[in-house]
N, C-alpha and C positions, 0 to 999 in steps of 0.2 A: 897489223902494224906492230913493230917491235916495241917492247916495253909498255904495251897497253896504252899508247898515245891515242888520243881521240882522232877519228878520221877527219879529213878536211870537211869543213862545214858543220862539224858537230859541236863546236864550242858554243857555250851559252853566251848570248849577247849581254854584256855588262850594262846594267841600267844607267849607271853614271855616264858611260860613254854615249849611250843612246840619247840621254837627256841633253848632254852637252852638244850633240850634233844636230839637235832639232832646230829648225829655223824660227820657231815661235816658242815662247815660254811654256813649259809644261807644269801643271799642278799635280802634286801627289799628296794625298792626305787632306787634313782640314785645319791647317794652320796650327795654332797652339793646342788644339785638341789632338791628343796622341792616338793615332790609329791602332797602335799595338795595344795600348791600354783599353781602348774600346773593344777590340776583339776579345781580349781576355775577360773583361768585365761583362760585356753584353752578349758575347757569342762564344762562351766557353765550350758549348757543345760542339763547336767546329774543330776542337783540338784533334789533330791527326787526320782531318778531313779537308779535301780541296773541293769546295762546292762551286761549280761553274755552270749552273743552270738558272741564273737570276732572271733571264728572259722568260723562263717557264714559271717560276715563282721565287720571289726574293725571300729573305729570312727576317723574322721579327727579332728585335732586341729584347733582352730579358726585362729591362726596366719598363718597356711598353706594356708587357703582359702583367708585370707586378702592379703598375699604376692602374691598369684597367681592373684587375682583380680587386684591388683595394677600393676602387670606386664602387664596384658591385657590392662589396661587403659593408660599405658604409652608407649606402643609399638604397631606397626602395623605389624601383622603377616599375610602374604599372602600365597597362595597355593604354597607348596614347589616345584611343578612341573614347575612353571614359572621361569623366569630369572630376574625379577625386584628386586628392593632393598628389599622390604618387603618379597618377596619370598625367597631371599637369606638369610635373617635374620632367617626365619622359618627353612630353610634347615640346617643352621649352628647350630641353637639351638637344633634341633632334633638330630643331630649327636652328639652334646655334651651330650645329655641325654643318648644316646646309650653308650657312654664311661662311664657315671656315673653308669649306670646299671651294666656294666661289672666290674667296680671297686668295686661296692657293693658286688659282688660275687667273689672278689679276682682273677679276670682274666682280659684279655684284648682282643682287636680285633685280636691279633695274633692267639689266640686259639678259640675264639667264635664269632659268629655273632648274632645280635639281630634282630629278625623278629617280628614286632608289629602285634598283632592279636586282635580280639574282646574279648579275655579272654583266660583262661586256656583251656576251652573246645574247642575253635576254634584252639588253638595250637595243641591239641591232634588230632583233625580231620585232620589238615594239615599233621601231621606225618603219620597218617593212609593212607592218599591218596598219599603221595609222597615217602614213603619208597619203596625201590627197591625189592618188594616181587617177589618171583619166584614161579609160579604155578607148581604143580606136573607134571612130564613128564617122558619120557622114561629114562632119564639120572639121575633123582633125585626124591625124594619124596616131593620136594618143601619146601618152607620156613615154619617156625613155629612162631606163635604169642602167647607168654606166658604172662600171667598177674597174679599178686597176687590176690587171692580171696578177700582180704581186699583192694579193689580198688574202687575208685569213679565210678559212673555210666558212666561218660564221657570216662573213660579208657575202661571199659567193652564194651561200644558202638563201639569202634574201630573194634570189631570183625565183625560187619556188613559189613565193607569195605573189610576186609580180606576174608570173606565168599564169597563175590561176585567175588573174584579172585581165589576161590577154595583153599585158604590157610587155613590150620588147626589152630584153636584157642584153646588154652589149659589153663584153670585156674589152678593155683598151690597154695597149702596151704603154709603158712609161715613155718610150721614145716618141710615140704618137702624141702624147700629151705635151711633151717638150716641143715637138714640131708645131703644135697648135699654139703654144706659148710664143714661139718665134714669129709665126705668121700673124698672130693676133686675130684668129678666126672669130667671126661674130655671126650670129643668126641673121637670116634675111629679114625677119620681122621683129624688131626690138619691142614692139608694143604687145606682142603675143604673150599671154600669161600662162600658157600651158606648162604645168609643173613637170620638171625633170629632176632626177637626183643623180649626183656624181659622188661616189665613195672612193676614198683612197686612204692608205695608212700614212700617218706622219713618219712612222718608222717600220720598215719591213721586219716582220718577226722571223723571216728566213735568214736574211743576210745582214740586217742592221742598217741597210741603206735608208737615209733620211730624205724624204721628198720635200720639195719646197713648200713651206707654209704659205708662201705668196700666192700659190695656186688658188687658195680659198677666195681671196679678194678678186683675183683675175676672173675666175669662173662666175662668181656672183655678179660681178659688174658687166658680164657679157663680153669682156675683152678677150677671153679665151674660152673655148667650148670644147668639151671632149669629142663632140661631133656636131656637125652643122645641121641643126634642126631648129625651127622657130620655137620659142618658148622661154621660160624663165628657169634658170638652173639653180638648184639648191645643193649645198655641199655637206656631206657627212665626213668628218675627219675621224678615222679610227685611231684614237690616241692611246689605246691600251698599252702597247709596247713602248711608245715614245715617252710617256710621262713617268715611267718607272725610274728613269735616270735623268730627265731633263725638264726644265721649266717650260710651261706653255702659257703664253700671254694671250688670253681671249679678248682683251681690250684692243689688241692689234689685229689678231687673226680671228675674225668673228665667224667661225663656222656655224652652220645652222644646227648641226647635231654633233655631239661629242660623246661617244660611249667610253666607259672606263671600267676597269676591274681593280679594286683597291688592294687586293693581295699582291698585285704586281708592284705596288708602291711601298706597302708597309709589311708585307708578309702575313699579316693578320688584320682583320678577319678574312677568311675565305668565303666564297659564295655570296659576296656582296659587291655590287657595282652600281653604276649610275649612268643615266643619260642626261647630259647637259643640253638643254633645249634653248635656242635663241628665242626670246620672248616675242620677237616680231613674227616668228614662224608658228609659234604655239597655237594660235587660233585656227590655223589651217588643218591641224591634225584631227583625224576622225577616229572614233572609238565605237566599237559595237558592244562587246561584253562589258558589264559593270559588276564590280564586286563590292564587298563590305568596305565602308568608309569613303566610297567615291560618289555617293548619291546625295544630292541636296534634298530630294524627295522622289518617291516612286510609289506606284500602286501594284499590289500583288495580283489583283484581278484584272487589271487593264494594262495596255501598252503605254504606260505613262512613266517617264523617267526624266528627271532634271539633274544634270551633273553638277558637282561642286565647281566653284569658279576657278580656284587655283589649279594650275597645270599639274602640280605634284599630287594634289588630292584627287584629281580626276583620273590619273593614270596609275596610281599606286593601289592596285586592287588588294583588298584585305589588309591585315595588320603587317606592317613592314617588320623586318628583322631589327627591332629597335635597339636591342642590346649590342648587336654588331655595329649598328650606326654609332652608338655611343663610344664603341671601341675606337672609331676613327679619330676622335678627339685626341686620344692618347697616342695614336700613330703619328699625327701631325706634330704633337708636342715632342715626341722622342726624336723624330727626324730632324726637326729644327735644332734641338738641343745638341744632338750628336754630330751634325754636319754643318750647321749654319745655313742650310737651304739647298734648293735644287741646283742652283748654278754651280755650287761647289761639287755636288755629286756628278754633275755633267762633266766637269773638267777632270775630276779624279778618275772616273770610270773610263773616259776616253784615253787618258794617258796610259792606263793599263792595257787597253785594247790595242792602241797604236804600238806600244812596246812589244806586245805578244805577236802582233801581225808582222812587225819588222823582223823579229827573231825567227818566226816561222818561215818567212820568205828567204831568210839567209841560210836555212838548213839545206845542205846538199849531200848526196851520196858521194863516195869517192870518185865515181865516174862523172860527177857534175850534175846528175839528175836531181830535180827537186824532191823533197821528202813529202810535201803536201801540195795539194791543189786547192787554192782558196777561191771561194765563190763570192765575189764582191763587185759592186758597181762603182766603187770608189777606191782610192788608194790610201784611205785612212788619213786624209790630209787635214781634216778638221772635224770637230764635233757637229758642225752645221750640216755635214753631208754624210756622216757615219756615226752610228751608235756603237755602244760597247759590246758588239756581237761579232763573232768570227765563225764563219761557216766553211767547212773544208772536208776533204777526204784525204786519207793517208795513202801514199803511193809506195810501191816497192821500187827497187833500183832500176827496174825496166820500164817504169812508168805505169804499171798496172795498178788499178785501184784495189786497196784492201777493204773488204766489206766493213761497213760501219758497226755491225754487230760484233765483229771480232775486236775492233778498237774499243768498243764500249765494255766488253768483257775484260780486256786487258786493263782499261782504266779503272774498273771496279776493283781489280786486284791491288791497285795502288791507292784505293779509296779516293779516287778522283771522280766526281759526279759530272757527267756531261749529258747532252741530249742528242738523240739520234733519230733518223727517219726523214720525213718531209715536213714536220712541224706544222701540220694543218695548213699548209700553203702549197698546194699542188702546182699552182701557176708558176711560182718562183722556182720550185723544184724542177719542173719541166724545162724551164728556160736555162737554168744554170747547168743542169746535168745532161741536157740534150735529149730529153725523153719525149718522144712524139706521142700524140694522142693514141695512135695505134699500139704503141708500146705499153701504154698504161692499160689498155684493154687486154693485151697479151699477158702482162704481168698478173692481172686479176685472174685470168684463165689458168695461169701457172700456180695459183694459190696465194699470191701476195695481196695482202690488204693493208690499209693504212695502220701503222702502229705495230706491225709485227717485226720479226727479226730476219726476214728474208731480204738480205742486203744486196745480193748480186744475182742477176738472172742473165744467163748467157754472157757472163763477164761484164755486164753493164750494171752500174749502180742503180739501185732503186731509191736511194736517199743519201744522206751525208751526216757529218758530225757537227754539232754546234756547241760552242762555248760562249758564255756571256758573263759579264761582271756586274756586281752590285755595289752599293755604297760602302759595304763593309769588306769588299775584296781587297786583297793586299798584293804587294809585289811578290811575296813568298808564294801566294797561290799561283800567280802567273809563271813563276820560275819552276815550281814543282811540276806544273803541267808540261812546260818545255823540256824539263829533264826526262819526264816520262816519254815524250815523243822521241827524244834522242836515244834513251835506253831501249825503247821498243824497236826502233828501226836501225839507227846508225851503228849502235854497238854490235847488235847481232849480225848486221850486214858485214861489218868489218871483222867478224870472227871473234869478238870480245864478249865475255859474259856480261850480263846486266849488272850495273853498279849495285853493290850490296847496300841494303837499307835496313834500318832498324824498325821493328814493329812499333807502331805508335807515332813514328816520325811522319811529319807532313809529307804526303806523297809516297809513303812506303806501301808496298803491297800488303794487304791483309790476307788471312787465310780464307780460302774460298769455300763454296758449298760442296757438299758431298760429291756430286757427280760432275763437277766442273774442273776436274784434274788438278786438285790441290790436296795435299795429304791430310789425313787425320793421324796425328802422332800420339803415341801412348808410351808409358813407362816400360822399360825393358823387363821389368819383373812380372809383367802381366802377359796373359795369353793374347797375342796380337800379331799383326803382320810384321812387327819388328823382332819377334822372337825366332830363334833357330828351330826350336822343337814345337810343332803344333800339338795341341791337346785333343784328346778324344772327348766328345761332348756327351757321351752316354746316351745315344739316340734310342728311343723305343719306337719300333716300326709299326706299332698298332695304334698310333694316335689317330683320332677320327679325321683330322685334316690332312694326314699323310697320304699322298698319292703314290709316291715312290721315294726312294732314298738314293743319294749319291755318296760314295765314299772314296777314300784314298788309301786303301790297304791291299796291294801296293798302289802307286799312282795309276790312275785309270787310263787305259789307251783310248784314243779318240780317232774316229774316222771322219773325214770331211768330204763334201761334194762341192766343187767349185763352180762359179759362174763361168760361162764361156766368154773369153776375152779375145780380142783381135789377134793376139800373138799365138793363140792356141787353135789348132784346127780341130782338135778333139776335146770335147767337154766330158764331164762325168766325174768319176772318182779319181782324184789325183793319187791317193794312196789306198789301193783296194784293200790291203791288209791293215792290220792294226798299226804298223809302222811306228815311227819314233814320236808321234804326237801324243802327249800325255797331259793330263791335268796334274799340276804340281801343288796347287794350293786352293783352298776354298775359304772365302770370307763372307760373312754377312755383317750387316750394319743395322742392328736392331733399332737404334735411335737415329733418325735422319740427321746427318751432318756430324754425328759423334764418332768415336773411335770404332775400329773394326773388331770383330770377334772371329778368330780363326778356328776352324773345325777340320776334322778329318773325315767325318761322316755326318750327313745331315738330311732330314726329311724334306721333301718337296711338297709344298702346298699348292692351293689353287692360284696363288698370286706370286709364285716363285719360291725361293728358299724360305722355309717356314720362319716367320717373324722377321724377315729381312725388311728393314725400313718400315716397321709397323707403328713406331712411336715417333713423335716429334716434340721438340721444345718450342713453346710459343711465349710471346711477351705478354704484358698486361692487357694488350688489346686483342689478344688471340691470334696475332700474326706469327706465322711460322718463322723461326730464326734459322739462319744459315751462318756459316763461318764468315761470310762477308760482313754480317752485322755483329756477330759475336764469335771472334776467333777462338775463345776458350772452350767452345764446344768440342774441339778436338781432344781435350783433356778428360772428357767424360767417357769412362770405360764400362760398357755394358757386358755382362756375362749371363748367358741363359742356362738355367738348370732345368732341363725338360722333366726329369723324374719328380722334382719338387714343384714344378709348374710356377717357377718364379724367375724374374730377371733381377740379378744383383748389379747395382750400379756403384762404381767406385770413382773417386777422384782424389788427387793429392790434397792432404789436409782435411779431408772429410771422412766421417765414418761411413762404411758401406751401408747401403739401404736396399731393401728388397721390394719389388713391385710384382703383383700377380700377373701372370701371362694373359689371363682372360678376365673379362669383366664379370661382375656379379649382376646378372640380368635383372634382379629384382630392385637393386638400388642404383643402377647406372642411369645417369641422365645424359641423353644423347644431345650433342651440340653440333652445329655446322661450322666447318672451317674451310680454308682454301689452300690448295697445294698446286703449284704450277698451273694456275688459272682454273683448276677444277674444284668443284664443290665436293667436299668429303664429309661423311658423318663420323664424328669422333666422340670419345668420352674422356672426362677428366680422371686422371689416375690418382687423385686424392690430395689432400692438404699436406700430408707428410712429405711426399716427394716434391710438391710445389715449394714448400719451405726450404727443403734441402737445396734445390736448384737455385732458389732466390738468394740463399746465403752464399752459395758458390759464385754466382755471377754478380752479386751486389745490386741486383734490381729484380723486381717481381717477374717470376717465370712460372710456367705450368708445364706439366707433361701430359700430352694427349695421345691416345691410341685410336687408330682407325677401328671403327665398329666392325665386328666380325661378320655381320650380315649385310654390310654395305658393299655394293659392287661398283667399282670405278673402272671404266673401260679405257683401253689404250687408244690413243688418237690415230696411231699409225698401224695399218694392217700389213702383214707380210704378204708376199706374192701368193696368189691363188687362195687367199684366205677369205672366206665369206664374211658378210657383215655380222651374221649371227654368231660367229666363232671368234670374235675379237677377244684378245687376252684381257683378263682383269688384273688390275694393278694394286699394289699397296701404296705407300707414300713415295714411291720412286718417281723420278722425273718422267721417263718415257717408256721404259721396257722392264720386263720382269728380271732379266739377267744382264749383267755386264761382263764381257770377256776381254782379256788382254793377253797378248802373246809375248813370251819372254824375249825371243830374238828381236822383236820390234823395239822393246824397251832397251835391250842391249845396244842396238844401233843408235838409239837416241842418246844413251849414256856415253857412247864413244864420241858422238858429235859434241856433246856438252863438255866432256873432258878435253877434247881437242881444242876447244875454244878457250881453254884456260891458258893465259899467256905464260904463267910460270910452269905449268905442267908438272908440278912436284907432288900434287896430291889429288886423290879422286874427289871431284867436286860433289858427285851424287852417287853414293853407294847403291848397288842394284836393289837391295831390299827397300831402301827409302824411296827410290824412284818408282818402283812398282806400287808402293803404298799411295803415292800421289794420285794414281788413277782411280783408286777406290773401286776396283772391279770385284765381282763375286767369284769369277772363275779365272785362274791363272793357268795358261797352257804353256807347254814347251814344244813349239813347232819346229819346222825344219829350216825356215828362212824368215828374215825380217819382212813384215808387212804382207806375208802370204795370206793372212786372214782377211785382207780386203777383198780377196776373190772367193772366199768361202761363201757358199750358198746355204749349205745345210751341215749340221754338226751332229754326230751321234756319240753318245757317251753311254756305253752299256746298252740298256734298253730304252734310253731316253733319246729323243730326237729334237733338235732345235733348228729353227730357221733364222737367218740373219735378217733383222729388221732394217738396220742401216749401220753405217760406220760413222762413229762420232769421234773425230780425231783419230786416235789409234785404238779406240774402244769399239767392240762390236756390241750392238744392242740386240739381244736374242729373245725370241718368243718360242715357247714349246709348240711342236707340231703334233706329235702323237706319242703315246706310251705303248710299247709292244709287250 
């Protein structure tokens, strides 16, 4: 479009226009309480971040943590099973928290008991193990366990317990339950007391659909049954997702069991949940194991055990996490103080979700095709039927689904946090994405497992993208996300560049990790990919770790062998001679995610280019940092001096510092770290470099190096490679070498520059664009993207096989040295 005008359907829906057109009043914010002030005061850590995974875990406010910390500093809390003063204080405080929980859900100890658990999953497991199931026998067909298809994995997992007791488990569809509600199906023998259990979520964690709370009373009264069998139905309401943003009145909707996870409500503490048990049902629960604190009396030498009378004491085995329980008091206080209560949160979060849903539905490509496909059982008409969750997949202009992993990676560049996959809800995922049972099995055979990034198999999605809002979410969060979708799809579809953004701006892309196609930039005065003249590194070829050396004096010719493709009848060597294919540049990246070090000749070790990605910067918790979390990593410039056996590290405003290339075996303490889900043995490079990095970044950091005697194997094997010959890796992501072809980058550059509406200047200079891919080997081939067909590459006496193509980058593994 001329003049850079937005394509049709790309305009961001104005919030004022949306609110004015709404048939019902919409609430945003918390009245006189300023949402902007709350964000700045309580959630300052969100500056520059768009957090949209509140259904996964919401965030705690600063004042909640401060209040809790002060409480711990001012009081002594002992084990509640003792009788001393500090223990009595703990016991009384915990009991007060139980009252506060029940008050939050509009009930009291007269009707419900609170059993603290390790989370909602542990609460569900407790019900599965303690429910009074009746196995089939001569007098009855036994109990039934029914659960809604749209249920969390932890609910479905209860069937393993029931199966062990020969109790039948039956998944039911929401439409079947609604049909039963309409028919008013009742059991044939209302006097039969055979216990059955029906589980359903108050809110789907997949789509945000809210199921009627009225089902509780209807099922318990026998006016509606999940299936027609004689007996008495009990109801478990999975409220973990629902209560994070909505009030639940248990005085009206008296479910028999209500599992909770408190981090969904408060953000902190994690690892603490509860099972709310209706007192009328509690006497029916059975228990086999007994732990500390649950016995009124028992004998060690005989099978004699008398449980404590209260439900909580009987089922809370061992000492509960009492400090975390005490933290809940501060969570309730903060939530009430900041928002005025759950009803306000419900209205605020729904307004944001409805606005975002409406705006997404309005986005269209120039050909009129929708930009997203939303998976929902409601039209976001009210918070009674829909929670603040939007589940979707992004489409291209032809209606093809773009894999959720790609969307997630793009969102990460904009510092937008979303959730992807199936969200531990296979039933809803299958329903909305049209995945059959057979497809699930085939996907598993293809290597896809829950939680991985395999997003498309044979063009069919294995999962989707989910965003969700919390009580501290703002209109700016929603609009930053919408602008991201518009920028990612509509602008590039229309031939326009992505809108420029400023680092640190909400929704702006941050610099990415080393091998994720985002540049590491360095000053022009240094030896780097940005310099015209590469420097000789002074390699000595008699290093113990050197297997061979590759050099650029002059540029090395390269021979390739291609894979046979349908358009070619003859396979083999495309260019039997040395031909025009040469290596033009060699880069290594000594410190993972930091700047490049350009060389003209360099030794090859057992893990690739010697010292390539051998070091990494970690935070105070020992977690490896990438440019996604710390963009300034790209300003760290390492230089390796092989004769001196040191690495010199430079950064603007800092004095250079030297680090030894190898550890001192006598004084080195080995620690374990994690890189790309792999365990690696590393050692700390010392306090001096830790202090240097901490001063530069403004927060505690350390430099770790992979231990020289640690072997980390590549997950992917190249063709015809035996299991015993798998390549060993440094701290790289997947392969020892990364290669990129200049003609392919040139083709990309031309497309990017052609998309510039003004066309007056080169948007991406060639050197800068090449540096963005952070490859080790830069080649000059004969045509763009020919490397995608290369099967094997020879460089002098070195031979490499192509492990896979990652974007425009080849991942290479050595084959043999001649």
